[in-house]
C-alpha positions in Angstrom: -263.9 108.8 -77.0 -263.3 107.7 -80.5 -260.7 105.2 -81.5 -258.7 105.9 -84.6 -259.5 103.7 -87.6 -256.6 101.3 -87.6 -257.8 99.7 -90.8 -257.4 103.0 -92.6 -254.0 103.7 -91.1 -252.7 100.3 -91.7 -251.3 101.0 -95.2 -249.7 104.4 -94.3 -248.1 102.9 -91.1 -246.8 100.0 -93.2 -245.3 102.5 -95.7 -243.7 104.5 -92.9 -242.3 101.4 -91.3 -240.9 100.2 -94.6 -239.4 103.7 -95.2 -237.8 103.6 -91.7 -236.4 100.1 -92.4 -235.1 101.2 -95.8 -233.6 104.4 -94.3 -231.9 102.3 -91.5 -230.6 99.8 -94.0 -229.4 102.7 -96.2 -227.6 104.3 -93.2 -225.9 101.0 -92.3 -224.9 100.3 -96.0 -223.5 103.9 -96.4 -221.5 103.5 -93.2 -220.0 100.2 -94.5 -219.3 101.9 -97.8 -217.7 104.9 -96.0 -215.5 102.5 -94.0 -214.5 100.6 -97.1 -213.8 103.9 -98.9 -211.7 105.1 -95.9 -209.7 101.9 -96.0 -209.2 102.1 -99.7 -208.1 105.8 -99.3 -205.6 104.8 -96.6 -204.2 102.1 -98.8 -204.0 104.5 -101.8 -202.2 107.1 -99.6 -199.8 104.4 -98.3 -199.1 103.3 -101.9 -198.6 107.0 -102.9 -196.2 107.5 -100.0 -194.3 104.4 -101.1 -194.2 105.6 -104.7 -193.0 109.0 -103.6 -190.2 107.5 -101.4 -189.2 105.2 -104.3 -189.2 108.3 -106.7 -187.0 110.2 -104.2 -184.6 107.2 -104.0 -184.5 107.0 -107.8 -183.8 110.8 -108.0 -181.0 110.5 -105.4 -179.5 107.5 -107.3 -179.7 109.4 -110.6 -178.0 112.4 -109.0 -175.3 110.1 -107.5 -174.8 108.5 -110.9 -174.6 111.9 -112.6 -172.2 113.2 -110.0 -169.8 110.3 -110.3 -170.3 109.2 -113.9 -167.1 111.0 -115.2 -165.0 109.4 -112.4 -166.5 105.9 -113.2 -165.7 106.3 -116.9 -162.2 107.5 -116.1 -161.6 104.5 -113.9 -163.1 102.2 -116.5 -160.8 103.7 -119.2 -157.8 103.2 -116.9 -158.6 99.5 -116.7 -159.7 99.5 -113.0 -163.3 98.4 -113.7 -163.9 95.2 -115.7 -161.7 92.2 -116.5 -158.0 92.0 -115.8 -155.8 93.3 -118.5 -152.7 91.3 -117.7 -151.2 91.9 -121.1 -151.3 95.7 -120.6 -149.7 95.3 -117.2 -146.8 93.3 -118.6 -146.4 95.7 -121.5 -146.4 98.7 -119.1 -143.6 97.0 -117.0 -141.6 96.2 -120.1 -141.9 99.8 -121.4 -141.1 101.3 -118.0 -138.0 99.1 -118.0 -137.0 100.4 -121.4 -137.8 104.0 -120.4 -135.6 103.7 -117.3 -132.8 102.4 -119.4 -132.5 99.1 -117.4 -131.0 95.8 -118.5 -133.6 93.1 -118.2 -137.0 92.3 -116.6 -138.5 89.0 -115.4 -142.1 88.9 -114.2 -144.5 86.4 -112.6 -148.3 86.9 -112.3 -150.3 85.1 -109.6 -154.0 84.3 -110.0 -156.5 87.0 -109.1 -157.7 86.9 -105.5 -160.3 88.8 -103.5 -159.0 91.8 -101.7 -159.4 92.2 -98.0 -162.9 93.2 -97.0 -161.7 96.3 -95.1 -160.0 97.4 -98.3 -162.8 96.5 -100.7 -165.6 98.2 -98.6 -168.3 96.2 -100.2 -167.0 96.3 -103.8 -166.1 93.2 -105.8 -162.5 94.2 -105.6 -159.8 91.8 -106.7 -156.1 91.9 -106.6 -153.4 90.3 -108.7 -149.9 89.9 -107.5 -147.1 90.7 -110.0 -143.5 89.9 -109.0 -140.8 91.8 -110.9 -137.1 90.9 -110.9 -134.8 93.6 -112.3 -131.0 93.7 -112.5 -129.8 97.2 -111.4 -126.5 99.1 -111.7 -127.3 101.4 -108.8 -130.1 101.8 -106.3 -131.4 104.9 -108.1 -132.3 102.7 -111.1 -135.2 101.2 -109.1 -136.7 104.7 -108.4 -136.4 105.5 -112.1 -138.2 102.3 -113.0 -141.0 102.8 -110.5 -141.5 106.4 -111.7 -141.6 105.2 -115.3 -144.1 102.5 -114.4 -146.3 105.0 -112.6 -146.4 107.1 -115.8 -147.3 104.1 -118.0 -149.5 102.1 -115.6 -152.8 101.2 -117.3 -154.6 100.4 -114.1 -154.5 100.9 -110.3 -151.7 99.2 -108.5 -149.7 99.4 -105.3 -146.1 98.5 -104.7 -146.1 96.1 -101.8 -142.4 96.2 -101.4 -139.0 95.8 -103.0 -136.0 93.9 -101.9 -132.4 94.6 -103.1 -129.7 92.0 -103.1 -126.2 91.3 -104.5 -126.4 88.1 -106.5 -123.0 86.6 -105.8 -119.8 87.5 -104.0 -118.0 89.0 -107.0 -115.7 91.9 -106.0 -116.7 95.4 -107.1 -115.3 96.3 -110.5 -115.8 99.7 -112.2 -117.6 98.4 -115.2 -121.0 99.2 -116.5 -122.6 95.9 -115.6 -125.6 95.4 -113.2 -124.4 94.2 -109.8 -127.7 94.5 -107.9 -130.9 92.5 -108.2 -134.3 94.1 -107.2 -137.4 92.0 -106.6 -140.6 94.0 -106.2 -144.1 92.8 -105.6 -146.9 94.8 -107.1 -150.7 94.4 -106.5 -152.9 95.3 -109.4 -156.5 96.0 -108.4 -159.6 95.5 -110.5 -163.3 95.8 -109.7 -165.7 93.4 -111.4 -168.0 95.2 -113.7 -170.8 92.7 -113.3 -171.2 91.6 -109.7 -173.5 88.7 -110.7 -170.6 86.9 -112.4 -167.8 85.2 -110.5 -164.3 86.5 -111.4 
């Protein structure tokens, strides 16, 4: 029996062994590259999903803004959004007093305060109390004044309440002079336009 010539096969066996080692190394390297590529793909898909969600939120916000822009602009034009316009409130009360044909008007304005959280519902809503004192001839004068103020009001307000009184004990005389005194408290509401600034 003849033995193969190992000396002659030494170089081909070495080449085959080198090829096998290179193939194994290539397989291991390609698996590592495939895993890295899979992780990178997963990260890219997550980033894409996040971008799609952000785009959807942006579209919803854009649609919300487009839906309510006219209402917002109307409220801003009325003086509800932005800084208080106390001068316009006072002027509206004086003009309503004139329109109602009343005799005089005194007013006091309190500093702006934050509205109740239940009323504000997360908005930077503030309220300013205005106390009006009006001499009246008859009770119906108060309703005429409040209707005139409603027609002239440059903002959003609410009548908290009114109190009628007789200032003095003078007997009734059939003269055209005011014998009643009305004191009303109004709350004027404003929403700060820039939530980053304190009002």
